[in-house]
N, C-alpha and C positions, 0 to 999 in steps of 0.2 A: 397545581403544577404537573405538566406531563412527565412521563417517565423517560429512560433513556432511549435514544434512537437505536443504539447498538449496544448490546452488553455481553460480555464474555464472562463465564463463571468457571473458574477452576479448569481451564482447557488444557487438556494434554495430548500429545501425539508422539509416538515413537516409531521409528523405521528400523526394520532388521538390517543386520550387518552380515554379510555372507562372504565365505572365503571363495577361492578360486574354484572350488568344486561345487559352489552353490550351496553349501551347507551354512545354517545360520550359526554364527558364533557369538551374537550379542545383538544389542538394540542400542540405537542412538535416540536419546530423548531429545527431539526437535523442539518440542514446546512442552513446558513444565510448569503446570498449575497457574497458567495466566488468567488474571481478571482484570476487566477494565469496564469503563461505561463512558458512553459518549451522548452528551445531550443534544437534542435536535437543533440544527443549525451550527454546531460547533465544528472547530477544526481540530482534530486530535493527531499528534505526531507519534509514530512509533520508530523509535531510533535504534540503530545497532548495526555493526558490521556484517559483511557478508557471512553466511553460515549461523547467524544468531537466531533464526526461527521466524523472521518477519514474513517472507513469502509464504511459508506454510501456514501461517495465521491467515493471511489473506485467502489462500485456496480453501481453507476450512470454511471461512466466512461466506464465500462463493458457492460453497457446496461441491467443489471439486476434490477435497479430502475429506474423509471422516474421522472426527476426533476419536481417540480411544476412550476419553471421559470428558465430562464437563458439558457445558451448555451454551448455546449461541442463541441471542434473542435479538431479533430486528423489529423495532417498533412493539415490543412487548410479546412477539410471536416467535416460537422456537423455529428455527430453520430444520430441526430434525424431523419435524412434522411435515413431510414432503407430499401430503395428501394433494397440495396444489403447488407444483413447482413453478407454473406460470406466475403465481402471485409473488413468489420469492424473486423472480427475475425482475419484477416490476418495482420492488422495494429496493433492491442493491444492483448496482452495475460495478464494473472495474475498468480502470484505465491502466493498461499494462505498460511495462518498461520500455519495450522497444516497439515503436509504431511501425517499423518496417517489416517487422515479422508478424504483428497482430493484425495487419490488413492483408487481405487476399490479393495477391498480385494479378489475378485474372478477373477480378471485379473492378468495375469503375467505382469511384467514390459513392456515387448515388446508390448503387447496388449494395455496397457494404453498408450504408446507413440503413438501407431498407430492410436488411436482414432481420434485425430485432422488431421492426414494425411488422414484417411478415408473421414472425413467430408469435406476436402477441395480438393477431387479429386486427391490425389498424385498417381501416377501410382502403381498399385498393386506389379508388378514385381520387383519395387525398394525399397519397403518398408523395407524389412529386412536390406539392405545396409544402407539405411537412419537412421534406429533405431540404428544400430551399431555405426554410425558416431556421432549421438547426445549422445550416452552414452559415447563415447570417449571424446566428448566436455566437459562434466561434470566429467570426469576423473574416469569413471566406466568401467570395463571390458565388453566386448560384450556379454559374457556368462551370465551377469545379465539379459538379456532380457528373460530368462527362469525362473527367480525367481519370487515369490510371495511377496507382500509388507511385511507380517510378517516374512519373512526371512531377512530383512533389518534392519539396525540400522537407528535411526532418521535422521542423517546426510545424509546417503544413500538415504533415501526416499525423502529428500528435493532435493537432486540432481536429482532424476528421475523426480520430479515434474518441475524442472527448464528445463530438457531436453524436456519434453512434452510441456512446454510452448514455447520453441524455435523451435519446430517441424515445424511450418509453416512459420518460419522466419519473425516474427513481428519486427515492428520498435519500439514499445513501450512496456515495461514491467511495470506492476503495481505490486510492492512488498508489499503485506499486512502483516506485522509483520512476515518476512520470516524466522526469527531466534528465535522468542519467545519460541517455542516449543523444542528448542535444547539446549543441554548442553553448557555451557560457552566455553568449550574447542573446541566444533564443530563450534560455531558461527563464530569464526574467519576465519576458513577454508572456510565455505560457503560464507562469505562476500568477500574473497579474490578471489574466483572462480567468483562471481558475476561482480567484478571489471575487472578481466582478460576478461571475456566474453564481458563486455561492450566496452572495448578497441578493441578488435579483430573484433567484429560484429557492431561497431557503434551503439550500443543500447541506447535508451533513458530510464531512469529509473524514475518512481515515487515511492519513498521509504517512506513507511507509517510506522510508529514505535512510541512506547512511550519510547525507549531506546535511550536516547539522547547521550550516550557514544559511541554507533555504529554510529548514524547519524552524529556526529561531524566529524568522520574520513572517512566517505563515501560520504556524500552529498556535493555539491558544494554551493547550495543555500538551504535555509530552511524557511518554513512558519510554525508559531505555531498557532494551532487551540484550541480555548476555547469556549465552549458551541455553537459550530456550526460556529463560525465567526473567521476569521483570525485575530489576534491581533498583530502580527509581522512578518515581512518578511525581509530577506536579505542574504547576504553571510553567510556561515557557520562561518567564521572567526568572522563576525560583530555581528551576533546573539548571539554566544557563548562567544565571547571576551567582548562584550560590549552591553548586552541586555538592551533594553529600556522600555519593558513592566513589570509590576510587576508579572504578571503571569508566564512569560519566566523566570524571575530571580527565581522565586519559583521553577520551574521544574529543572533548573540547580542546584540550591542549594540542591536538593533532590537526585541527582545523587550520589550513593555510591562512596567513594574514598578509596585507600588503602596506601596513602602516604601523609605526611604533604605538599609536593609540590603540589599535586592535590588539597588539601583541601585549599591551599592559593589561588587557581584560582576560587573557587566558590564565588558567590556573598553572601554577608553577609546581611541577611534579617530576620526579625521576621517571623518565620514559622506560617501559619495559620492552626488552628485546624479544623477538619472536612473532608468532602468530598464534592464532586459536589452535588448541590441539586437535589432532585428527579424532575421529570416533573410536579407533583401537587405544589412543592414548587416554581417551576420558575413561573408557571402560577399565583400563589398567589402574587409573587413579582412583576410581571409585571403589575398586576391589581392594586395593591397598588400604583405603580408609575404613572399609567395613571389617578388614581383619584386624585393624588398630583398635576399632571401637569395642 
């Protein structure tokens, strides 16, 4: 049996907090001892509200942030061994939250898709055919290669972003809120496309989202992130059908419903007023707890 496609081991990342004079007054623990493993071809959901640490984890997997401690393995190889950064780029790619900002407005669709091909040494003479093939894979006509991002709808832009991510045939795709900037009517089509591509190409997905209704239908396994730490993990059916942590129950209870049947499936819990504490409040709470210990 093969090992995990992606494995995180005791991953930690903190960011300094500075006052108005630029002096460090503390640190925010954005990611706190996170461990998970995703099998090849699996769809793994990482859920949590804004500020929970989801995007920081994604950036560390992509090599855009450096962990303070812990290890990230992709297909059994540590990404911290950056002796061959090109190989890391071939193994993992990312689809970002807002396709409008992730595509260069001065480049045509074809030029944007060609960027990773150029970076990884794809034969110049075969690039036009490869771009047409990739556009077909995301259900766009080959003629879209000559268009600019401002000529596309939101859903079309995200399809181009997916085509660009698939250009170098990665094994793992990190999907960071891939539908949050899209209309609800378009979200389902993009998710169906991702599911089809995953089956056809044997892709492994890390699906990062605060949208639990999408995650429930897309991911096979789910972890719930709260204040940088995983508080609950399991199969999608288990986590959504019988959540064990209060925060998970609160997230599920907050999902909008449109029928009495859906409402009956939500956990019945007293809702908590307020929002996630600020970094300064977190530090004060931890200092108070340390004094009492």
